[in-house]
N, C-alpha and C positions, 0 to 999 in steps of 0.2 A: 200617318201621324210622327212617321219622326222624321218626317221633310217640312214640320212645323217648327223641329228642335234649334233649325237656326234662326231662326226668327224671332224668338223669346231675348228680351234684352240681356246685355253683358250682366247688367246688374243686380238682376235674378242669381245668379252665380257664384254674386261675392259674397255672400253669409257660407253657404257650401266651400267657397277656395279659404274664407277666413276661418272655418271649421279644422277642415283637412290639412291645413298650415299647422296651426295649434297644434294637433295629435300628433304631427308628425317632426313637429321641434325637436322635441325631445328624443326621439330618434337621433337625429341630426345631430344632437349632444350627443350621445352616448357613443355612435358608431364616427363620429370624425376623433371622440377623444382616444376611442382605443385604437384607430389610427396613425394618429399622431403620437399614441405610446409606444407602439412597438416601433414607429418609423426611427425614434429615439434610440429603441433599442439594437437594434437591427444594421444602425449609423455604423458605428465603428468598425464595424463586421466587413461593409459590402458598400458603405458610403452614402451620402444622402442623401445623389440624386440619381441613383442605383435604378433601374424597375424591377430587378430582383429583390431590392428592399422593400419596395412597398410592395409585393408579391406576395414577401414574406407573413410581410404586417399584415396585410389581409387572410393569410390565411391559419395567422394564428387569432386575428379576431373572429372567424369562423369555429376555429376550437373554442374559444371563449364561449361564444353564441350556446356553441352545441355542449358544451360540460354545463351550461345553464338548464339545458332544456334536460336535463337527466331525467330529474324525477317525473316529469310529462313522457320523456318515452319509454319507462316502468310502467308507467299508468297506462297506453301505448300498446305493450304487449301483454298486458292483466287482461283487458280490456276484450282485445284480439283474440286470446288464448280462450276468453268465455264463450265469448261469442261463436270460436269454433264448435266448442261445447257443448254449444243450447241448438245447433244445427239440426240435430234428429228430431228434438221437441218440434224446432218451430218448421220443420217440414210436416211434422203429423197435425199440426194446427192449420198447415195450409191445405191439406188434405180431408179436414175436417169443416172447416170456415170456407175453401175454398171458393163459392158460391157466393157468399158476401164478404166484398171487400172490405165492410168499414167494422166489421166483426171481426173478422181476421188482422187487421190492424189493430186495433182495442188489445184483444189474446195477446196477438205479439208484443205490444209496448209493455204489460201487465210482465209476458213472459221476463221479458229485460231486466224489467222491474224487482222482482223478487228474486233474479239471483244477479242484479248488483252491476248488470251490464249497460254499458253507453254506446251506441253503436256510431257514434259520433267521435268517441273518443280517440279511435283509430287517426284519425286526421286533425289532431289538437297540434302535435308541435309541426306539421306544416303548415296551418295556419296562422301560430303565432310567428313560423318562422318572414311570411310574406312582409308583414311591415317591415321587417331591417332588412328585407331582401330591398324591398321598395328605395326604402332609406339608405341604405347602401348603390341602389342606381342613381337616385336623385342626385348625393355629394359627387360619381364620378360621371354623371352626366353632366353635371352642376360644371364639373374642374377641366371637361375638356372644351367648354365656353369662357373661361376663368374667373365662372362665379363660384364663389366659397359657399355653402353649408354647412353650418353647422358652427358654433362657439369655436372652437377650436381649430379650424379652418380660418373663419375669420381673425383671430387673432395673429395668424400666422401665415399673411401671406404667401408670405416666401414656399410654402408647401404648397401651396394652388399651381404656382410657378414649376415646380420642383414636377411632381404627379402631372401634370399635364404632358411634359416631356419625359417623363419615365419611360422606357421600352424596354420589350421581353423578345429576343430574337426580332430584333427592330421592328416591333410594332406596339404601337403608342398603349399603355393601358387602360388610357379613357375613351380607345374608339371605337368603333364598331363595325359589326358586318357592311352595312349598306350606307353607310359613311366613309367608307375607307376610299373611294373613289378622289375626295377632295385631297388627301395623304399624297397626290403624286406617286414617288416613289417607293414607299412605303406604303401601299394600298395592294399590293400585294402578298407582303408583311403580315399585315391584318389580314386578309382572307385567309391565310392558310391557318397563322395562330390561332383564329374563330374557328374554322373547321373542326381541327385536330382536340379542340375543348367542347363543342357541341359533342361531336362522337364520341369522346372520353364520356363526357356528361350524363347523353342517352346509355350509355352503354351499362354504365356504373346503374344508373335508376332502375334498368331493365332485369338486370343481374337480383340487385336487391327483393325488386318483388318477386322475380322468378323464384328467390330462394326460400321466401317465406313460402308461397304457393307449395313446392315440391316437396319440404323440408318439414315444414310447421304448421300442415293442414291434413287432418286424419284425409283418410281416404274416399269417404263416405260422404265426406262436403266438399270432394272436386264436382259434385255435380248438381250440385243446389243454388240457386239465387243469387247466395251469396260469392261463389267460386264463378258464376258469370258476372258479377259485378269487379270482384280480382282480375278476371282477365282482361276483361276492361280497360279496369286500370293498367294491368300489364302492357298494353300495348300505345293507348289513349296518351297518359302520361308523357312516356317518349317522344312521341310525336309532338307532343304539345311542347314543350319544351326545346325540342330540335328544332321547329319554325320558329317561336318565339326567339332562340337564340340569336339568332341573324340582328336583332334591334337588340343584343344585351352588350355594352361594353367588355373590355378585354377582362376587366379588373374584378365584374361582378359573374361572370363566368369562371375564373379562379374562384372568388368565392361558392358558387352551388358545386363544382366538381369537388373541393376538399369536403363540403357537406355531404356530399352524395358517397363518399368515400369513407368520412367519420360513421353514416348512418349506413354502409356494408358492413364493418368493421364489425362497427355496436352489434347487428342483429343477429351476426355470423357469432360471435360472444355468447350473445344470450340464447341463439336457438340449440347451442354446442353442452353449457353450463344450465339450460333452466327449460329445457322441450316440452310443451304441450303432451296432455298422455292420449296415448293413440295415435300417433303420428311417427313416420318413418324416421323423424331424430329422435322420437324420444324410443324406438327402439331400438337405434343405434348405441343411446346414453346408455340404456338396461344391460346393452352387451360391454360396453366398457368395464360400466360399473362391476358387471360380472368377474370379467376380465381382472382386473384389479383386487378383486379380494379372492379370488383363486391366487393368486402368485401372493398376495400377503398371508393365504393361510401356508402355501406351500414354503415361505420361506421362515416362518414359526416353529415349522413340524422339526421335532428333533432327526440325527440320521439314524437308518437299521441296524442294528448288529452286527459286523462283519464275522463271518466263520472262521473258526478258529478258538472262540472264548472272546473273552474282556478284553482284549489286549489293546491299550492304548497305544495311540498315535506316536505318541513321543519315545519308540523303542525302548520300551518296561519288560521287563518279567513277566511270566503270570498272575503275579502276585500284585502285580500293579505299579511297585516300588520301585522298580529301575534294578532290579537285581542282575536280571539275566535278558540274555535275547528273546523276541518275543518267541512261539510255537508256532509251525505253521500246520494245517490238515494233513501234510505227507509224511511228516516227521512218523516215527515209531513211539511208541509209545515208553517214557522212560522208567526204567527199573528202578527204586530205591530203596540200597541195600541198609539195614539196618545197623549199625555197632552193636558191639558188646555192648552193656554198662559194666563199666567198674565195681567189683564187688567191696565194699566198706571191710575194714577190719573183723568188725564184727560180727558181721555172715563167715567171713573165711571162719573165724574160732568154730562155729558150726557144724 
């Protein structure tokens, strides 16, 4: 069946190409606009044609996109937490309706609806990033061929030339590993930079998934079907990005590495400050909270009375008014002699 696809007239694909272009055009506008904006901000510092100016512009673009996705990330964390807490009930349903797959699916979806859990919510940030990732890929790929994609690059053709020739560590930002052989002397630089970025991108993705599984999942959830899916994603996603990365321009790899670093730091902060109950991260958070409470109560407690009376620390006497030296426990008791009172004249006459 797939052998017949090349025989389909190209005119049939035209509507799909037109629809795809109409969908991507606003994204080209946003991506090119942010690149040009941050390029203008970094130009006075590093120069207009510096590769680091464009690299930092791509990183700033990543930060803006990830900040815009923070509400979705919060929703993703809440949904993932709810899914983890529902795993014991999901396993009970599996034991009860394991012989009837249709009934099991119905009861499982009913359980998710009752507890407002969405299994697809954990994929929302990734799915929403993919169009922007594709738009950046297309913009940089077009720059590599001298094609301006996006309104702001179209009205500034000199920036297209600047981005096309910009390099970091001797490697053009718009080049890819697979097309490095056409660059001559710069081919080795492109391969080295690309491999380093792919390894860093894969490592950060792996650490992020591993952090989620080890710290923010209850121990009993590590044996269920949900845990098996997480383990599959733990090893499958890095392999996919490592293999696909050889076709990505260096600028896209910079974007993806910056995005992974943001995700890793953001997830570390959320797991540390707001962990899911019943997880190792929650136990560590509870121990830190109790330790802080113990320190706070110790600071507010008054110091105990010193032996030898209520002498103050300012060198005052027993009466606390500073009239004499403080007494110590080893000193002998003082004998106070009473002076005889003087008699008045009337008393003497008596």
